[in-house]
N, C-alpha and C positions, 0 to 999 in steps of 0.2 A: 487636356484636360484627359485624355485617355491615358495617360501616364499615370493619373492621380489613379484613376479607378483601379487598371493593372495592378498598382502596389496597393491599394484596398483590399482585391481577391486575393492576392498574393497573402499580405498579411492574415486575413481571415483563414486560408489555407491553412496557414502555417498554425495560428491557433489551435486549429480544429485535430492537427497531427499530433500535436503535441500533449493535446488531450488525450489522444487513442495512445499513444508511447505511454502516457503516465497509466492507466489501466493495464496496459500491458506489463508496466515494471510492478505493480501491485499483484496481480498474479503470479509473476516468477518470484516476489519477495515472499508470498505466502505458500507457493511450493516448496522454495528454500528453507524455509521455516519447518515445514512439516517433513522434508527431507531429513534437515538436522534431526527433528526427534526421531521419525523412526530408525536410523543410523544410529544413535544411541541407545537404542533398544527401548524406549520408553513408549508408554501409549499416547497416543494422537489427543488432547483434550485442550477445551478452551483453556484452561490455566497452563498448559504447557506452551500453546503458542501465543499468549500473552505474557509469559515470562519471556520466552525467547525474543520477542518482540521489545519488551523493554531492555533486556539485556544489550540489543542491537541498538536502541536509541542513545543509552547511556554511553556507547564507545563510537558510535557515530558522526562525523564533524563536518561534511557536506551536507549544506542546507536542503539541497536538493532531496537526497536520500532521506536526512529526518522527515520531509515533509510525506515522503512515502510512506514512513514505517509509521509516522503519527495515523496517516488513514487506514493503513490497514489495520492497525490497532482499535484502532475508532470501528471499521465494519465488524471485526471478530467481537469488542465489548457489547456492542448493539445488538449481534446475533445470540450473543450468549444466554442461553435459556436455563444455566444450572444455579443462578442464583434467582429466582423466581420466588418473590416473598407474598405469600397470601395474604390478606389482611380480612 
């Protein structure tokens, strides 16, 4: 019985460690995209970030990185205030 509990504890710990690593990866991805934009001499705008993320999505074949790019893109799109439509 103790072995089962230990394995369950390990599984839970591994799950949360993976979640933390994912959050770091998303921040790193966003930072890398912003750095690319700045190195190209372009202004950092939501449109520029979205464009770079879409480019990365089109070129990526790793399923895990695709999920990271999609999540970062979702965060940027949901935080975009440029496209507010008044009714």
